[in-house]
DRENPA-3360 file (N, C-alpha, C; in nm, 2 decimals, always signed):
BEGIN
1 = MLQNSFPD = +10.96/+7.20/+8.53/+11.08/+7.13/+8.53/+11.20/+7.22/+8.52 ~ +11.21/+7.31/+8.43/+11.32/+7.40/+8.41/+11.32/+7.51/+8.52 ~ +11.19/+7.56/+8.56/+11.18/+7.67/+8.65/+11.24/+7.63/+8.79 ~ +11.23/+7.51/+8.83/+11.28/+7.47/+8.96/+11.44/+7.47/+8.96 ~ +11.50/+7.45/+8.85/+11.65/+7.44/+8.85/+11.72/+7.57/+8.81 ~ +11.65/+7.65/+8.74/+11.72/+7.77/+8.68/+11.64/+7.90/+8.71 ~ +11.70/+8.01/+8.72/+11.63/+8.14/+8.73/+11.55/+8.16/+8.60 ~ +11.46/+8.26/+8.61/+11.38/+8.30/+8.49/+11.48/+8.35/+8.38;
9 = LNVKSDIN = +11.49/+8.28/+8.27/+11.59/+8.31/+8.17/+11.55/+8.43/+8.09 ~ +11.43/+8.48/+8.10/+11.39/+8.60/+8.03/+11.43/+8.73/+8.10 ~ +11.47/+8.72/+8.23/+11.51/+8.83/+8.31/+11.66/+8.81/+8.34 ~ +11.74/+8.92/+8.32/+11.88/+8.91/+8.36/+11.88/+8.91/+8.51 ~ +11.95/+8.81/+8.57/+11.95/+8.81/+8.71/+12.10/+8.81/+8.76 ~ +12.11/+8.81/+8.89/+12.25/+8.81/+8.95/+12.31/+8.67/+8.93 ~ +12.23/+8.57/+8.91/+12.29/+8.44/+8.89/+12.34/+8.43/+8.74 ~ +12.46/+8.45/+8.72/+12.52/+8.45/+8.58/+12.56/+8.31/+8.54;
17 = PFIFTEVK = +12.51/+8.25/+8.44/+12.55/+8.12/+8.40/+12.67/+8.12/+8.31 ~ +12.72/+8.24/+8.27/+12.83/+8.25/+8.17/+12.96/+8.28/+8.24 ~ +13.07/+8.24/+8.17/+13.21/+8.27/+8.21/+13.27/+8.33/+8.08 ~ +13.31/+8.46/+8.09/+13.37/+8.53/+7.97/+13.51/+8.57/+8.01 ~ +13.60/+8.54/+7.92/+13.74/+8.59/+7.93/+13.78/+8.66/+7.80 ~ +13.82/+8.78/+7.81/+13.87/+8.85/+7.69/+14.01/+8.81/+7.66 ~ +14.04/+8.78/+7.53/+14.17/+8.74/+7.49/+14.21/+8.83/+7.38 ~ +14.33/+8.90/+7.39/+14.38/+8.99/+7.29/+14.47/+8.92/+7.20;
25 = TPIGKTPF = +14.47/+8.97/+7.07/+14.56/+8.92/+6.97/+14.71/+8.95/+7.02 ~ +14.79/+8.85/+7.02/+14.93/+8.87/+7.06/+15.00/+8.98/+6.98 ~ +15.09/+9.05/+7.05/+15.17/+9.16/+6.98/+15.25/+9.09/+6.87 ~ +15.25/+9.16/+6.75/+15.32/+9.11/+6.64/+15.24/+9.02/+6.55 ~ +15.12/+8.97/+6.59/+15.03/+8.89/+6.51/+14.93/+8.97/+6.45 ~ +14.89/+8.93/+6.33/+14.79/+9.01/+6.25/+14.65/+8.97/+6.31 ~ +14.57/+9.07/+6.35/+14.43/+9.03/+6.39/+14.34/+8.99/+6.28 ~ +14.24/+8.91/+6.31/+14.14/+8.86/+6.21/+14.08/+8.98/+6.13;
33 = RDRVKTYL = +14.09/+8.98/+6.00/+14.03/+9.08/+5.91/+14.08/+9.22/+5.95 ~ +14.19/+9.23/+6.02/+14.25/+9.36/+6.06/+14.15/+9.45/+6.14 ~ +14.04/+9.39/+6.19/+13.95/+9.47/+6.26/+13.94/+9.43/+6.41 ~ +13.94/+9.30/+6.42/+13.91/+9.24/+6.56/+14.04/+9.21/+6.63 ~ +14.06/+9.29/+6.74/+14.19/+9.27/+6.81/+14.17/+9.20/+6.94 ~ +14.04/+9.19/+6.99/+14.01/+9.12/+7.11/+13.90/+9.02/+7.09 ~ +13.91/+8.90/+7.14/+13.81/+8.80/+7.13/+13.75/+8.76/+7.27 ~ +13.65/+8.69/+7.27/+13.58/+8.65/+7.39/+13.59/+8.50/+7.40;
41 = LADTKPWA = +13.64/+8.45/+7.50/+13.64/+8.30/+7.53/+13.52/+8.28/+7.61 ~ +13.41/+8.22/+7.55/+13.28/+8.21/+7.61/+13.26/+8.06/+7.66 ~ +13.21/+8.05/+7.78/+13.18/+7.92/+7.84/+13.06/+7.94/+7.94 ~ +13.01/+7.83/+7.99/+12.91/+7.84/+8.09/+12.95/+7.76/+8.21 ~ +12.89/+7.79/+8.33/+12.92/+7.72/+8.45/+12.86/+7.59/+8.45 ~ +12.92/+7.49/+8.51/+12.86/+7.35/+8.50/+12.72/+7.33/+8.54 ~ +12.67/+7.41/+8.64/+12.53/+7.39/+8.68/+12.43/+7.44/+8.57 ~ +12.48/+7.53/+8.48/+12.40/+7.59/+8.38/+12.37/+7.49/+8.26;
49 = NLYLPHPK = +12.44/+7.37/+8.26/+12.43/+7.28/+8.15/+12.35/+7.15/+8.19 ~ +12.29/+7.15/+8.31/+12.22/+7.03/+8.35/+12.10/+6.99/+8.27 ~ +12.05/+7.08/+8.19/+11.93/+7.05/+8.10/+11.97/+6.99/+7.97 ~ +12.10/+6.99/+7.94/+12.15/+6.94/+7.81/+12.15/+6.79/+7.81 ~ +12.12/+6.73/+7.70/+12.11/+6.58/+7.69/+12.25/+6.52/+7.68 ~ +12.34/+6.54/+7.78/+12.47/+6.48/+7.78/+12.50/+6.41/+7.91 ~ +12.60/+6.32/+7.91/+12.62/+6.25/+8.04/+12.65/+6.35/+8.15 ~ +12.62/+6.31/+8.27/+12.64/+6.39/+8.39/+12.79/+6.42/+8.40;
57 = GYKFEPCF = +12.82/+6.54/+8.43/+12.96/+6.58/+8.45/+13.03/+6.61/+8.32 ~ +12.96/+6.61/+8.21/+13.03/+6.64/+8.08/+13.08/+6.78/+8.08 ~ +13.20/+6.81/+8.04/+13.26/+6.94/+8.04/+13.26/+6.99/+7.90 ~ +13.19/+7.10/+7.87/+13.19/+7.16/+7.74/+13.31/+7.25/+7.73 ~ +13.37/+7.25/+7.61/+13.49/+7.34/+7.59/+13.45/+7.48/+7.56 ~ +13.52/+7.58/+7.61/+13.49/+7.72/+7.58/+13.52/+7.74/+7.43 ~ +13.45/+7.84/+7.38/+13.48/+7.87/+7.23/+13.50/+8.02/+7.22 ~ +13.58/+8.05/+7.11/+13.61/+8.19/+7.08/+13.50/+8.26/+7.00;
65 = LRTQFKEL = +13.45/+8.37/+7.05/+13.35/+8.45/+6.98/+13.39/+8.60/+6.98 ~ +13.31/+8.68/+6.91/+13.34/+8.82/+6.91/+13.30/+8.88/+7.05 ~ +13.36/+8.98/+7.09/+13.33/+9.04/+7.22/+13.19/+9.08/+7.24 ~ +13.12/+9.12/+7.13/+12.98/+9.17/+7.13/+12.88/+9.06/+7.18 ~ +12.93/+8.93/+7.17/+12.84/+8.82/+7.22/+12.80/+8.84/+7.37 ~ +12.90/+8.90/+7.44/+12.88/+8.92/+7.59/+12.75/+9.00/+7.61 ~ +12.72/+9.10/+7.53/+12.60/+9.18/+7.55/+12.47/+9.11/+7.51 ~ +12.48/+9.01/+7.43/+12.36/+8.94/+7.38/+12.34/+8.80/+7.43;
73 = AYEFRSFK = +12.43/+8.75/+7.52/+12.43/+8.61/+7.56/+12.30/+8.57/+7.62 ~ +12.24/+8.66/+7.71/+12.11/+8.63/+7.77/+12.00/+8.62/+7.67 ~ +12.00/+8.71/+7.56/+11.90/+8.70/+7.46/+11.91/+8.57/+7.38 ~ +12.03/+8.52/+7.35/+12.04/+8.40/+7.28/+11.99/+8.28/+7.37 ~ +12.03/+8.29/+7.50/+11.99/+8.18/+7.59/+11.84/+8.17/+7.62 ~ +11.77/+8.29/+7.61/+11.63/+8.29/+7.65/+11.54/+8.30/+7.52 ~ +11.60/+8.28/+7.40/+11.52/+8.29/+7.28/+11.41/+8.19/+7.28 ~ +11.29/+8.23/+7.23/+11.17/+8.14/+7.23/+11.17/+8.05/+7.11;
81 = VRKDDIWI = +11.18/+7.92/+7.14/+11.18/+7.82/+7.04/+11.04/+7.76/+7.02 ~ +11.00/+7.74/+6.90/+10.87/+7.68/+6.87/+10.88/+7.53/+6.84 ~ +10.78/+7.46/+6.87/+10.78/+7.31/+6.86/+10.80/+7.27/+6.71 ~ +10.75/+7.35/+6.62/+10.76/+7.31/+6.47/+10.88/+7.38/+6.40 ~ +10.97/+7.44/+6.48/+11.10/+7.49/+6.42/+11.18/+7.38/+6.37 ~ +11.27/+7.41/+6.27/+11.37/+7.32/+6.22/+11.50/+7.39/+6.24 ~ +11.59/+7.33/+6.32/+11.72/+7.39/+6.35/+11.83/+7.32/+6.28 ~ +11.92/+7.40/+6.21/+12.03/+7.34/+6.14/+12.15/+7.38/+6.23;
89 = LSFPKSGT = +12.22/+7.29/+6.29/+12.33/+7.32/+6.38/+12.46/+7.26/+6.32 ~ +12.56/+7.34/+6.31/+12.69/+7.29/+6.25/+12.80/+7.39/+6.29 ~ +12.92/+7.34/+6.26/+13.04/+7.43/+6.26/+13.04/+7.50/+6.13 ~ +13.09/+7.63/+6.12/+13.09/+7.70/+5.99/+13.16/+7.62/+5.88 ~ +13.12/+7.63/+5.76/+13.18/+7.57/+5.64/+13.16/+7.42/+5.65 ~ +13.05/+7.37/+5.70/+13.02/+7.22/+5.71/+12.91/+7.18/+5.62 ~ +12.86/+7.27/+5.54/+12.75/+7.24/+5.45/+12.62/+7.29/+5.49 ~ +12.62/+7.39/+5.57/+12.49/+7.45/+5.63/+12.40/+7.50/+5.52;
97 = TWTENIIW = +12.45/+7.57/+5.42/+12.37/+7.63/+5.31/+12.31/+7.52/+5.23 ~ +12.39/+7.41/+5.20/+12.34/+7.30/+5.12/+12.22/+7.24/+5.20 ~ +12.24/+7.21/+5.32/+12.14/+7.15/+5.41/+12.01/+7.24/+5.41 ~ +12.03/+7.37/+5.42/+11.92/+7.47/+5.42/+11.84/+7.45/+5.30 ~ +11.91/+7.44/+5.18/+11.84/+7.43/+5.05/+11.76/+7.30/+5.05 ~ +11.82/+7.19/+5.09/+11.75/+7.06/+5.09/+11.62/+7.07/+5.18 ~ +11.64/+7.13/+5.30/+11.52/+7.14/+5.39/+11.41/+7.23/+5.33 ~ +11.45/+7.34/+5.27/+11.36/+7.43/+5.20/+11.28/+7.35/+5.10;
105 = QLKNGFNF = +11.35/+7.27/+5.01/+11.28/+7.20/+4.91/+11.19/+7.09/+4.97 ~ +11.23/+7.02/+5.07/+11.14/+6.93/+5.14/+11.02/+6.99/+5.19 ~ +11.04/+7.11/+5.26/+10.93/+7.18/+5.32/+10.83/+7.23/+5.22 ~ +10.88/+7.26/+5.10/+10.79/+7.32/+4.99/+10.75/+7.22/+4.88 ~ +10.77/+7.09/+4.91/+10.72/+6.99/+4.82/+10.80/+6.98/+4.69 ~ +10.92/+7.02/+4.69/+11.01/+7.01/+4.57/+10.95/+7.09/+4.46 ~ +10.90/+7.21/+4.49/+10.84/+7.30/+4.39/+10.95/+7.38/+4.33 ~ +11.02/+7.33/+4.23/+11.14/+7.40/+4.18/+11.10/+7.52/+4.09;
113 = SKEPLALN = +10.98/+7.53/+4.05/+10.93/+7.65/+3.98/+10.92/+7.77/+4.07 ~ +10.89/+7.74/+4.20/+10.88/+7.85/+4.30/+11.02/+7.91/+4.33 ~ +11.12/+7.82/+4.34/+11.25/+7.86/+4.37/+11.35/+7.75/+4.34 ~ +11.42/+7.75/+4.23/+11.50/+7.64/+4.19/+11.62/+7.62/+4.29 ~ +11.68/+7.72/+4.34/+11.79/+7.71/+4.43/+11.76/+7.80/+4.55 ~ +11.72/+7.74/+4.66/+11.68/+7.82/+4.78/+11.80/+7.85/+4.87 ~ +11.86/+7.96/+4.84/+11.97/+8.01/+4.93/+11.92/+8.12/+5.02 ~ +11.97/+8.11/+5.14/+11.93/+8.21/+5.25/+11.78/+8.22/+5.27;
121 = TGFLLEPD = +11.72/+8.11/+5.27/+11.57/+8.11/+5.30/+11.55/+8.09/+5.45 ~ +11.65/+8.05/+5.53/+11.63/+8.04/+5.67/+11.69/+8.16/+5.74 ~ +11.70/+8.15/+5.87/+11.75/+8.26/+5.95/+11.87/+8.21/+6.02 ~ +11.97/+8.30/+6.04/+12.09/+8.27/+6.12/+12.07/+8.33/+6.25 ~ +12.08/+8.25/+6.36/+12.05/+8.29/+6.49/+12.14/+8.40/+6.53 ~ +12.27/+8.38/+6.51/+12.37/+8.48/+6.55/+12.42/+8.55/+6.43 ~ +12.43/+8.69/+6.43/+12.48/+8.76/+6.31/+12.63/+8.75/+6.31 ~ +12.69/+8.83/+6.22/+12.84/+8.84/+6.21/+12.90/+8.89/+6.34;
129 = LVTADIDA = +12.83/+8.96/+6.42/+12.88/+9.02/+6.54/+13.01/+9.11/+6.52 ~ +13.01/+9.18/+6.41/+13.12/+9.27/+6.38/+13.07/+9.41/+6.38 ~ +12.94/+9.43/+6.35/+12.88/+9.56/+6.33/+12.90/+9.65/+6.45 ~ +12.91/+9.77/+6.43/+12.93/+9.87/+6.54/+12.81/+9.87/+6.63 ~ +12.69/+9.88/+6.57/+12.56/+9.88/+6.65/+12.50/+9.74/+6.65 ~ +12.57/+9.65/+6.72/+12.53/+9.51/+6.72/+12.39/+9.49/+6.78 ~ +12.36/+9.57/+6.89/+12.23/+9.55/+6.95/+12.12/+9.57/+6.86 ~ +12.12/+9.68/+6.77/+12.02/+9.71/+6.68/+12.01/+9.60/+6.57;
137 = VQKTEFEK = +12.12/+9.55/+6.52/+12.12/+9.44/+6.42/+12.06/+9.32/+6.48 ~ +12.10/+9.28/+6.60/+12.05/+9.15/+6.66/+11.90/+9.17/+6.70 ~ +11.86/+9.28/+6.75/+11.72/+9.30/+6.78/+11.63/+9.29/+6.66 ~ +11.68/+9.34/+6.54/+11.61/+9.33/+6.42/+11.60/+9.18/+6.37 ~ +11.71/+9.11/+6.39/+11.71/+8.97/+6.36/+11.61/+8.89/+6.45 ~ +11.61/+8.92/+6.58/+11.52/+8.85/+6.67/+11.37/+8.89/+6.63 ~ +11.35/+9.01/+6.59/+11.21/+9.05/+6.55/+11.17/+8.97/+6.43 ~ +11.26/+8.96/+6.33/+11.23/+8.88/+6.21/+11.20/+8.74/+6.24;
145 = LNNAISPR = +11.28/+8.68/+6.33/+11.26/+8.54/+6.37/+11.13/+8.53/+6.45 ~ +11.10/+8.62/+6.54/+10.97/+8.60/+6.61/+10.85/+8.63/+6.53 ~ +10.86/+8.71/+6.42/+10.75/+8.74/+6.34/+10.74/+8.64/+6.22 ~ +10.84/+8.55/+6.20/+10.84/+8.46/+6.09/+10.72/+8.36/+6.10 ~ +10.67/+8.32/+5.99/+10.56/+8.22/+5.99/+10.63/+8.08/+6.02 ~ +10.55/+8.00/+6.08/+10.60/+7.86/+6.11/+10.58/+7.77/+5.99 ~ +10.66/+7.67/+5.97/+10.78/+7.64/+6.05/+10.90/+7.72/+6.01 ~ +10.97/+7.77/+6.11/+11.09/+7.85/+6.08/+11.21/+7.76/+6.06;
153 = VIKSHLPP = +11.30/+7.79/+5.97/+11.43/+7.72/+5.96/+11.53/+7.82/+6.01 ~ +11.60/+7.77/+6.12/+11.70/+7.85/+6.19/+11.83/+7.78/+6.19 ~ +11.94/+7.86/+6.15/+12.07/+7.80/+6.15/+12.15/+7.86/+6.26 ~ +12.25/+7.78/+6.31/+12.33/+7.84/+6.42/+12.47/+7.76/+6.41 ~ +12.57/+7.84/+6.45/+12.71/+7.78/+6.46/+12.75/+7.78/+6.60 ~ +12.66/+7.81/+6.70/+12.70/+7.81/+6.84/+12.71/+7.67/+6.89 ~ +12.80/+7.65/+6.99/+12.80/+7.52/+7.06/+12.68/+7.49/+7.14 ~ +12.65/+7.37/+7.18/+12.52/+7.34/+7.25/+12.50/+7.42/+7.38;
161 = HLLPVELW = +12.60/+7.44/+7.46/+12.58/+7.51/+7.58/+12.56/+7.66/+7.57 ~ +12.57/+7.71/+7.45/+12.54/+7.86/+7.43/+12.41/+7.88/+7.35 ~ +12.35/+7.77/+7.31/+12.22/+7.78/+7.24/+12.11/+7.81/+7.33 ~ +11.99/+7.84/+7.28/+11.87/+7.87/+7.37/+11.84/+7.74/+7.45 ~ +11.81/+7.77/+7.58/+11.77/+7.66/+7.67/+11.65/+7.58/+7.61 ~ +11.55/+7.66/+7.56/+11.43/+7.59/+7.51/+11.45/+7.49/+7.40 ~ +11.56/+7.50/+7.33/+11.59/+7.41/+7.22/+11.60/+7.27/+7.28 ~ +11.64/+7.25/+7.40/+11.65/+7.12/+7.46/+11.53/+7.08/+7.55;
169 = TVRPKIVY = +11.44/+7.18/+7.57/+11.32/+7.14/+7.65/+11.19/+7.13/+7.55 ~ +11.18/+7.22/+7.46/+11.07/+7.22/+7.36/+11.09/+7.11/+7.26 ~ +11.22/+7.08/+7.23/+11.26/+6.97/+7.14/+11.21/+6.98/+7.00 ~ +11.24/+7.09/+6.92/+11.20/+7.09/+6.78/+11.29/+7.00/+6.70 ~ +11.26/+7.00/+6.57/+11.35/+6.91/+6.48/+11.49/+6.98/+6.47 ~ +11.59/+6.89/+6.49/+11.73/+6.94/+6.48/+11.80/+6.86/+6.38 ~ +11.87/+6.93/+6.28/+11.95/+6.86/+6.19/+12.10/+6.91/+6.22 ~ +12.18/+6.81/+6.26/+12.32/+6.84/+6.30/+12.40/+6.79/+6.18;
177 = IARNPKDV = +12.50/+6.88/+6.14/+12.59/+6.85/+6.03/+12.73/+6.83/+6.09 ~ +12.79/+6.72/+6.05/+12.93/+6.69/+6.08/+13.00/+6.67/+5.95 ~ +13.12/+6.73/+5.95/+13.21/+6.72/+5.83/+13.35/+6.70/+5.88 ~ +13.43/+6.63/+5.79/+13.57/+6.60/+5.83/+13.64/+6.74/+5.86 ~ +13.70/+6.75/+5.98/+13.76/+6.87/+6.03/+13.87/+6.92/+5.93 ~ +13.94/+6.83/+5.86/+14.04/+6.88/+5.76/+13.97/+6.95/+5.65 ~ +13.86/+6.90/+5.60/+13.78/+6.97/+5.49/+13.73/+7.11/+5.54 ~ +13.68/+7.11/+5.67/+13.63/+7.23/+5.72/+13.74/+7.34/+5.73;
185 = AISLFHML = +13.86/+7.30/+5.78/+13.97/+7.39/+5.79/+14.01/+7.45/+5.65 ~ +14.02/+7.36/+5.55/+14.06/+7.41/+5.42/+13.95/+7.50/+5.36 ~ +13.83/+7.47/+5.38/+13.72/+7.55/+5.33/+13.72/+7.69/+5.40 ~ +13.73/+7.69/+5.53/+13.74/+7.81/+5.60/+13.86/+7.89/+5.57 ~ +13.97/+7.83/+5.55/+14.09/+7.90/+5.50/+14.07/+7.97/+5.37 ~ +14.01/+7.90/+5.27/+13.99/+7.96/+5.14/+13.88/+8.07/+5.15 ~ +13.78/+8.06/+5.24/+13.68/+8.16/+5.25/+13.74/+8.29/+5.31 ~ +13.83/+8.27/+5.41/+13.89/+8.39/+5.47/+13.99/+8.46/+5.38;
193 = N = +14.04/+8.39/+5.29/+14.14/+8.45/+5.20/+14.07/+8.49/+5.07;
% end
């Protein structure tokens, strides 16, 4: 089904599904964390989203990411998803860690003696993307994910069109978290300060 419509996603090909635009911090404005002066506006071409369970012709909005994402975009898109994975998808500061804790407790039969508060028991698909040697960091994360025992709990803050293609074809369990955008903005503001 997927092979007929798309090139082999495990091999970088000349058919590029991505649209990347670099955006610099305006002169006179303070860059994020005083380190990042250039961002990447990441999007995909319309034909690259035909596999997504959305109405035909739906246009995904581009999102701002760190410039290092450009080097890893194919790896994210071709990541191998397992049928028994549990994916937690959300915007940052929407309750991802709380949900991860609930899922961990459900998965382990509410054995509070084993771990009363299960923080960081899952994997984050995309790292901070600030590290100088981002390739090494992400390859280590992909190795950990690929070697993890099933069922894996994987978190991601990427929008649907930048997530692995197999997420929509293999169809593992997906927990989507939505939170009031005003609460998210305030939480993110306090975290960054």
